[in-house]
C-alpha positions in Angstrom: 19.6 8.2 -1.1 17.7 5.1 -2.4 15.0 5.0 -5.0 12.5 2.1 -4.9 9.9 0.9 -7.3 6.9 -0.9 -5.8 3.9 -2.7 -7.1 1.2 -2.2 -4.5 -2.0 -4.4 -4.5 -4.9 -2.2 -3.3 -7.5 -3.6 -0.9 -10.5 -5.2 -2.6 -12.8 -3.1 -0.4 -11.8 0.3 -1.9 -13.3 1.9 -5.0 -10.2 2.0 -7.1 -9.5 -1.7 -6.8 -13.1 -2.5 -7.6 -13.2 -0.2 -10.6 -9.8 -1.0 -12.0 -10.3 -4.8 -11.8 -13.7 -4.4 -13.4 -12.0 -2.6 -16.2 -8.6 -4.3 -16.4 -7.7 -2.7 -19.8 -8.1 0.9 -18.4 -5.1 2.8 -17.0 -5.9 5.1 -14.1 -3.0 7.6 -14.0 -2.9 9.8 -10.9 -1.6 13.2 -11.9 -2.1 15.0 -8.6 -3.3 14.1 -5.1 -3.6 16.1 -1.9 -5.5 15.8 1.4 -8.7 17.6 2.2 -9.7 17.1 5.9 -10.8 13.4 6.1 -10.8 13.0 2.3 -8.4 13.1 -0.6 -8.7 15.1 -3.8 -7.0 13.9 -7.0 -6.7 14.5 -10.7 -7.0 11.3 -12.7 -6.2 10.6 -16.3 -8.1 7.6 -17.7 -7.2 5.8 -20.9 -8.7 2.7 -22.4 -12.0 1.4 -23.8 -15.6 2.2 -22.7 -14.6 5.3 -20.7 -18.2 6.6 -20.3 -19.0 3.4 -18.3 -15.8 3.8 -16.2 -16.5 7.4 -15.4 -20.2 6.6 -14.6 -19.3 3.8 -12.3 -16.8 5.9 -10.5 -19.2 8.8 -10.1 -21.8 6.4 -8.5 -19.5 4.8 -6.1 -20.2 5.5 -2.4 -16.5 6.4 -1.7 -16.5 9.1 -4.3 -18.1 12.3 -2.9 -17.4 14.5 -5.9 -16.4 14.0 -9.5 -15.9 16.7 -12.2 -15.2 15.6 -15.8 -12.6 18.0 -17.1 -11.9 16.6 -20.5 -13.1 13.6 -22.5 -12.4 12.0 -25.9 -13.0 8.5 -27.3 -10.1 6.9 -25.5 -9.1 9.4 -22.8 -10.7 11.3 -20.0 -9.5 13.7 -17.3 -11.4 13.8 -14.0 -11.0 15.6 -10.7 -12.4 13.7 -7.8 -12.7 13.6 -4.0 -12.8 10.3 -2.2 -13.2 9.1 1.4 -10.6 6.3 0.8 -7.3 7.8 -0.4 -5.3 5.0 1.2 -2.0 5.7 -0.7 -2.3 9.3 0.3 -2.9 8.4 3.9 0.1 6.1 3.8 2.5 8.7 2.5 1.2 11.2 5.0 1.8 8.9 8.0 5.3 8.1 6.9 6.2 11.6 5.8 7.1 10.2 2.4 7.0 12.6 -0.6 4.6 11.0 -3.2 6.2 11.0 -6.7 3.7 11.7 -9.4 2.3 10.6 -11.8 1.8 6.9 -11.0 -0.5 4.4 -12.6 -3.1 2.0 -11.3 -4.1 -0.9 -13.4 -6.2 -4.0 -12.6 -6.0 -3.4 -8.8 -2.3 -2.6 -8.7 -0.5 0.7 -8.3 3.0 1.1 -9.6 4.9 3.8 -7.7 8.5 5.0 -7.5 9.7 6.7 -4.2 13.0 8.3 -3.3 13.7 8.8 0.4 15.9 7.7 3.2 15.8 4.0 4.2 14.0 4.9 7.4 11.2 6.6 5.5 11.0 3.8 3.0 10.6 1.4 5.9 8.0 3.6 7.5 6.1 3.8 4.2 6.0 0.0 3.7 4.9 -0.3 7.4 2.0 2.1 6.7 1.0 0.2 3.5 0.7 -3.0 5.6 -1.3 -1.1 8.2 -3.8 0.0 5.6 -4.1 -3.6 4.3 -2.0 -3.1 1.1 0.3 -5.9 -0.1 3.4 -4.9 -2.1 6.3 -6.3 -4.2 9.5 -4.4 -4.5 10.9 -4.4 -8.1 14.1 -2.7 -7.1 15.9 -0.5 -4.5 18.7 1.5 -6.0 21.1 3.7 -4.3 21.4 6.9 -6.4 24.9 8.0 -7.0 25.4 11.5 -8.5 27.7 12.0 -11.4 29.7 14.4 -9.3 30.9 11.5 -7.1 31.1 9.0 -9.9 33.3 10.9 -12.3 36.3 13.2 -12.0 36.0 16.8 -13.3 38.1 16.0 -16.4 36.0 12.9 -17.1 32.7 14.9 -16.7 33.9 17.7 -18.9 35.0 15.4 -21.7 31.7 13.5 -21.4 29.7 16.7 -21.7 31.7 17.7 -24.7 31.1 14.3 -26.3 27.4 14.6 -25.9 27.2 18.3 -27.1 29.3 17.6 -30.1 27.3 14.6 -31.2 29.9 11.9 -30.5 27.1 9.6 -29.1 24.5 10.4 -31.7 23.3 7.9 -34.2 24.7 8.4 -36.8 27.8 9.9 -35.1 28.1 13.7 -35.7 31.6 14.0 -34.3 34.7 11.7 -34.7 37.0 10.9 -31.8 39.7 13.0 -33.5 37.4 16.0 -33.8 36.3 15.5 -30.2 39.9 15.4 -29.0 40.6 18.7 -30.9 37.6 20.4 -29.4 38.5 19.3 -25.9 42.2 20.2 -26.4 43.5 16.7 -25.6 45.4 14.0 -27.4 43.2 11.5 -29.3 44.6 8.6 -27.1 43.8 10.6 -24.0 40.2 11.2 -25.2 39.8 7.5 -26.0 41.1 6.3 -22.7 39.1 8.8 -20.7 35.9 8.0 -22.4 36.5 4.3 -22.0 36.9 4.8 -18.2 33.8 7.0 -18.1 31.7 4.4 -20.0 33.1 1.6 -17.7 32.1 3.5 -14.6 28.6 4.4 -15.8 27.9 0.9 -17.2 29.1 -0.9 -14.0 27.1 1.6 -11.9 24.0 0.9 -14.0 24.3 -2.9 -13.8 25.2 -3.0 -10.1 22.4 -0.5 -9.3 
């Protein structure tokens, strides 16, 4: 199943675009979001300078029907809000796409990762366009589980290598010690790990 990372430009007419572009040094991190009739409710973590002004402008915006300040410090704030324009939430609803949280909005752009079938990814991007949102795709990667990538013997030896500290810095376990722990010859351990590393590195680069 593919995983995609998208950079979504939010419409200039909605509150979050206006607020985040007016305060381009502020991160708007969406921790939770869910529908409520014709509105959307969210939990937002703000970080950056001049947060009292940011929260004040957000509270006064016509598209924000409710705002509760949960926590606040000099450079961070946590707010629960309800809005009449949760466009990303509407898009994932229409495409039946599970929304992966958290995601961050900065300077008018949301960066999201989604994992779904190619049909649902296609439906999601169609909905983004329908709601007037442009997007760039940073990557689409087909996720391959370690169960299909490695054999049982390779996976067992890799697990032993990690648990014994073979890949720690500095190394806590020598190849000889690892081979003894795994009950295999040193040459077998070396060759097996080399094949494991080759598969994982190639999968990473190709993915």
